[in-house]
C-alpha positions in Angstrom: 8.1 -17.5 8.2 4.4 -17.5 8.9 2.0 -14.7 9.5 0.8 -15.0 13.1 -2.2 -13.4 14.8 0.2 -12.4 17.6 2.5 -10.5 15.3 -0.3 -8.8 13.5 -1.7 -7.6 16.8 1.7 -6.5 18.0 2.2 -4.3 15.0 -1.3 -2.8 15.1 -0.7 -1.9 18.8 2.6 -0.3 17.9 0.9 1.8 15.2 -1.7 3.0 17.6 0.9 3.7 20.4 3.5 5.4 18.2 1.2 7.2 15.8 3.8 7.4 13.0 3.7 10.4 10.7 3.1 9.1 7.2 3.8 11.5 4.4 1.6 10.9 1.3 2.2 12.2 -2.2 -1.0 10.6 -3.5 -3.8 11.3 -6.0 -6.7 13.7 -5.9 -9.3 10.8 -5.9 -8.2 9.2 -2.7 -6.7 11.9 -0.4 -9.6 12.0 2.0 -10.1 8.2 2.1 -6.4 7.5 2.8 -6.0 10.3 5.4 -9.1 9.0 7.2 -7.9 5.4 7.1 -4.6 6.4 8.6 -6.2 8.3 11.3 -8.7 5.5 12.0 -5.9 3.0 12.4 -3.9 5.3 14.7 -1.3 6.8 12.4 -0.8 10.4 11.6 -1.2 11.4 7.9 0.2 14.4 6.1 -0.7 15.1 2.4 2.3 17.2 1.2 3.3 17.2 -2.5 4.6 20.7 -3.2 8.2 20.3 -4.5 9.1 23.3 -2.3 8.4 21.5 0.9 8.6 17.7 0.4 12.2 17.4 1.6 11.3 19.3 4.8 8.3 17.1 5.4 10.3 13.9 4.8 12.7 15.1 7.6 9.9 14.8 10.2 8.1 11.8 8.7 8.5 8.1 9.6 7.5 6.8 6.2 6.8 8.1 2.7 4.0 6.9 0.4 4.3 7.7 -3.3 1.1 7.1 -5.4 1.0 8.0 -9.1 -2.7 7.9 -9.6 -3.1 11.4 -10.9 0.1 12.6 -12.5 1.5 15.9 -13.6 5.1 17.0 -14.0 5.3 19.1 -10.8 4.0 16.2 -8.7 6.5 13.8 -10.3 9.3 16.2 -9.4 8.1 16.3 -5.9 7.8 12.5 -5.8 11.4 12.1 -6.9 12.7 14.7 -4.6 10.9 13.3 -1.6 11.9 9.7 -2.5 15.6 10.6 -2.7 15.3 12.4 0.7 13.5 9.5 2.3 16.1 7.0 1.1 18.9 9.3 2.4 17.2 9.6 5.7 16.6 5.8 5.9 12.8 5.8 6.2 10.7 3.4 4.2 9.3 4.4 0.8 6.1 2.8 -0.3 5.3 3.0 -4.0 1.9 2.5 -5.6 2.4 2.4 -9.4 -1.3 3.1 -10.2 -2.1 2.4 -13.8 1.4 1.6 -14.9 1.3 -0.1 -18.3 -1.7 2.0 -19.4 0.3 4.8 -21.0 4.0 5.5 -22.0 4.0 8.4 -19.5 3.1 6.2 -16.6 5.7 3.7 -17.6 8.3 6.4 -17.7 7.4 7.9 -14.3 7.3 4.4 -12.7 10.8 3.6 -14.1 12.1 6.9 -12.7 10.7 6.2 -9.2 12.1 2.7 -9.1 15.5 3.9 -10.2 15.8 7.1 -8.1 13.6 6.5 -5.0 14.6 2.9 -4.2 11.2 1.8 -2.8 11.1 -0.4 0.3 7.6 -1.8 -0.6 5.8 -1.8 -4.0 2.1 -2.5 -3.9 -0.1 -2.9 -7.0 -2.7 -5.1 -8.6 -1.6 -8.0 -10.7 -1.6 -6.1 -14.0 0.5 -3.3 -12.5 3.0 -5.7 -11.0 3.3 -7.6 -14.2 3.8 -4.3 -16.1 6.5 -3.1 -13.7 8.2 -6.5 -14.3 8.0 -5.8 -18.0 5.7 -8.7 -18.8 3.3 -8.3 -21.7 0.0 -7.5 -20.1 -3.0 -5.4 -21.2 -4.1 -3.0 -18.4 -7.7 -1.7 -18.0 -7.1 1.8 -16.9 -6.2 1.5 -13.2 -8.0 -1.8 -12.8 -6.3 -5.2 -13.1 -6.9 -7.5 -16.1 -5.1 -10.4 -14.4 -5.6 -12.5 -11.3 -3.3 -12.0 -8.4 -1.8 -15.5 -8.4 -0.8 -15.1 -12.1 1.6 -12.3 -11.1 3.5 -14.1 -8.4 6.5 -15.1 -10.5 6.7 -11.5 -11.9 6.5 -10.2 -8.4 9.3 -12.4 -7.2 11.5 -11.2 -10.1 10.6 -7.6 -9.5 11.5 -7.9 -5.8 14.8 -9.5 -6.7 15.6 -6.8 -9.2 14.6 -3.8 -7.0 15.4 -5.1 -3.5 11.8 -4.1 -2.5 9.1 -6.2 -1.0 6.4 -6.6 -3.6 2.7 -6.8 -2.7 0.0 -8.0 -5.1 -3.5 -7.0 -4.1 -6.4 -9.2 -5.1 -8.9 -11.7 -3.7 -5.8 -13.3 -2.4 -2.9 -11.0 -1.5 0.6 -12.1 -2.1 3.7 -10.6 -0.5 7.2 -11.5 -1.6 10.8 -10.5 -1.1 11.9 -12.5 -4.1 12.3 -15.8 -2.3 9.7 -16.0 0.4 6.0 -15.7 -0.6 3.3 -15.0 1.9 -0.4 -14.7 1.3 -3.5 -13.4 3.1 -7.1 -14.4 2.2 -9.3 -11.9 4.0 -11.4 -9.2 2.3 -14.6 -9.1 0.1 -15.5 -8.5 -3.5 -17.4 -5.4 -2.5 -14.2 -3.7 -1.6 -13.4 -3.4 -5.3 -16.6 -1.3 -5.7 -15.1 1.5 -3.5 -12.6 3.7 -5.2 -9.2 3.9 -3.6 -9.2 0.7 -1.5 -5.9 -0.3 -3.1 -4.5 3.2 -2.5 -5.7 2.9 1.1 -3.8 -0.3 1.5 -0.7 1.4 0.3 -1.1 4.1 2.9 -1.7 1.5 5.6 1.5 -0.2 4.4 3.3 3.0 5.1 2.1 3.1 8.7 3.2 -0.5 9.4 6.5 -0.1 7.7 7.2 2.9 9.9 7.0 0.8 13.0 8.5 -2.5 11.8 11.8 -2.5 10.0 11.1 -6.1 8.7 9.5 -5.0 5.4 7.9 -8.3 4.5 6.5 -8.8 7.9 5.2 -5.2 8.1 3.6 -5.6 4.6 1.9 -8.9 5.4 0.5 -7.5 8.7 -0.8 -4.4 6.9 -2.5 -6.4 4.2 -4.0 -8.7 6.8 -5.5 -5.8 8.7 -6.9 -4.3 5.5 -8.6 -7.6 4.5 -9.9 -8.3 8.0 -11.4 -4.8 8.4 -12.9 -5.0 4.9 -14.4 -8.4 5.5 -15.9 -7.3 8.9 -17.2 -4.1 7.4 -18.8 -5.8 4.4 -20.9 -8.0 6.8 -22.4 -4.8 8.2 -22.9 -3.0 4.9 -25.7 -2.9 2.3 -23.5 -1.5 -0.5 -20.3 0.4 -1.3 -21.5 3.6 0.4 -22.0 2.1 3.8 -18.9 0.0 3.3 -16.8 3.1 3.2 -18.1 4.2 6.5 -18.1 0.8 8.2 -14.5 0.2 6.9 -13.2 3.2 8.8 -15.1 2.2 11.9 -13.6 -1.3 11.7 -10.0 0.0 11.4 -10.7 2.2 14.4 -12.2 -0.6 16.6 -10.3 -3.6 15.3 -9.4 -5.8 18.3 -7.2 -8.8 19.0 -10.4 -10.9 19.2 -11.5 -9.7 15.8 -8.2 -10.6 14.3 -8.1 -14.1 15.9 -11.7 -14.9 14.8 -11.3 -13.6 11.2 -7.7 -13.9 10.0 -7.1 -16.4 7.1 -3.9 -17.1 5.3 
């Protein structure tokens, strides 16, 4: 299986035409960024985390994103409740294990989510994926201390153990179902200077998984679009501040011609 420009464009068109409702239980730092990115790409975001309503929201959503960037016990209860409801309904669950490996509490919460929510796609940086796969790795807060290619074997094992497609974000993104490994090369180093770019990728993964039941294909297309938009936006930006604005504009205006001219894998 190869990632083709035609299939990327087809999924992007489907997101824009169907505008899937993506429920996000995400962190305080990135709510505005991820909601705007989903709107820019053509999806419909809802940021609902109250344990009293998460099941009701899942019932009208097309995908659920669980992001453990800023944790507390009530939010964790909501994540678990929503994840179980999404699995029962049969909609994709996208899990971002932000900072796993940094503290025992994060490790405990991540293990609960893996076991009880059965994620469809797991996206993290190399250190997070290696920590989830129980490899000895030192994390640096929520930042990666390892290169993306060093985590590929751990990602393959994690995918096999969980049944999820695993995505490693980095200068080169890797996407695996445990056997097949795909990669995308677009992006820029400046993207790492904008908080929440990884979390935004997770939200965009939710939109693509909502319209394409082939999880590894949906994930590879989402990561390609993120990288292409980031690369094109960086070319127009003088620093991280303008990159944030230009990135949203690129998601909104991204065309088939842009993808054909820019995509690298």
